C-alpha positions as CSV (number, residue, x, y, z in Angstrom):
1,M,-29.8,21.1,-8.8
2,E,-26.7,22.8,-7.4
3,I,-24.8,21.6,-4.4
4,T,-22.5,24.0,-2.7
5,G,-20.7,24.3,0.6
6,Q,-17.9,22.6,2.5
7,Y,-16.7,19.2,1.3
8,E,-18.3,17.3,4.2
9,D,-21.6,19.1,3.7
10,V,-21.6,18.2,0.0
11,V,-20.8,14.6,0.6
12,S,-23.6,14.3,3.2
13,K,-26.0,15.8,0.7
14,L,-24.9,13.2,-1.9
15,K,-25.4,10.5,0.7
16,S,-29.0,11.4,1.5
17,E,-31.1,8.4,0.8
18,Q,-34.1,10.5,0.0
19,S,-32.5,12.5,-2.8
20,R,-30.9,9.7,-4.8
21,P,-31.8,6.2,-6.0
22,D,-30.0,3.2,-4.5
23,A,-28.4,2.5,-7.9
24,L,-26.2,5.6,-7.4
25,A,-24.9,4.5,-4.1
26,P,-21.8,2.7,-5.5
27,L,-21.0,5.7,-7.6
28,T,-21.2,8.2,-4.8
29,A,-19.2,5.8,-2.5
30,D,-16.4,5.5,-5.2
31,L,-16.4,9.3,-5.7
32,E,-16.1,9.9,-2.0
33,T,-13.3,7.4,-1.7
34,L,-11.5,8.9,-4.7
35,L,-11.8,12.4,-3.2
36,D,-10.7,11.2,0.3
37,T,-7.6,9.6,-1.3
38,V,-6.6,12.8,-3.1
39,K,-7.2,14.8,0.0
40,R,-5.2,12.4,2.2
41,M,-2.3,12.4,-0.4
42,G,-2.4,16.1,-0.8
43,G,-2.6,15.5,-4.5
44,G,-0.8,13.1,-6.9
45,T,-0.4,11.9,-10.5
46,R,-3.1,9.7,-12.0
47,S,-0.9,6.6,-11.5
48,A,-0.1,7.5,-7.9
49,I,-3.8,8.1,-7.0
50,A,-4.8,4.8,-8.8
51,G,-2.2,3.0,-6.7
52,E,-3.5,4.4,-3.4
53,L,-7.1,3.5,-4.0
54,P,-8.5,0.6,-2.0
55,G,-9.4,-2.6,-3.8
56,E,-13.0,-2.7,-2.5
57,M,-14.3,0.0,-4.8
58,A,-17.4,-0.7,-6.9
59,A,-15.6,0.0,-10.2
60,E,-12.0,-0.7,-11.2
61,Y,-9.9,2.5,-11.3
62,D,-6.7,2.3,-13.4
63,A,-4.8,5.5,-14.2
64,A,-7.1,6.2,-17.3
65,A,-10.3,5.8,-15.2
66,V,-8.8,8.1,-12.5
67,V,-8.3,10.8,-15.1
68,E,-11.8,10.4,-16.6
69,T,-13.3,10.7,-13.1
70,M,-11.1,13.6,-12.1
71,Q,-12.1,15.6,-15.2
72,V,-15.7,15.3,-14.1
73,L,-14.9,16.3,-10.5
74,E,-12.9,19.2,-11.8
75,R,-16.1,20.7,-13.2
76,Y,-17.4,20.9,-9.7
77,D,-14.2,22.5,-8.3
78,L,-13.6,19.4,-6.2
79,V,-10.1,18.8,-7.8
80,V,-7.7,20.9,-9.8
81,L,-5.0,19.8,-12.2
82,E,-1.7,21.5,-11.8
83,G,0.8,20.3,-14.4
84,N,0.3,16.5,-14.2
85,T,-0.8,16.5,-10.5
86,W,-4.4,16.3,-9.4
87,K,-4.9,18.3,-6.1
88,P,-7.9,19.0,-3.9
89,G,-10.0,21.8,-5.3
90,P,-11.4,24.9,-3.7
91,R,-14.6,23.2,-2.7
92,I,-12.7,20.6,-0.7
93,E,-10.4,23.2,0.9
94,E,-13.2,25.5,2.1
């Protein structure tokens, strides 16, 4: 399955209760929060992003976990790495 479109459209597709099991709800919520944080910040280093994440996420995100997650999101053009700064990717900026 391929999901394309504007950021808000992609997130709403990921939120669709009919298309994903409840077990994935915490993951998609964390990914949305992570992307929202990067977008709000306009980008940041792994440590800066980890420091801005709210405490109520389903998983704990230290700087290393942020990088691991960002590398996955980068494959979907949701974030890009410029030097040591993660920034919103072309799919978010559409």
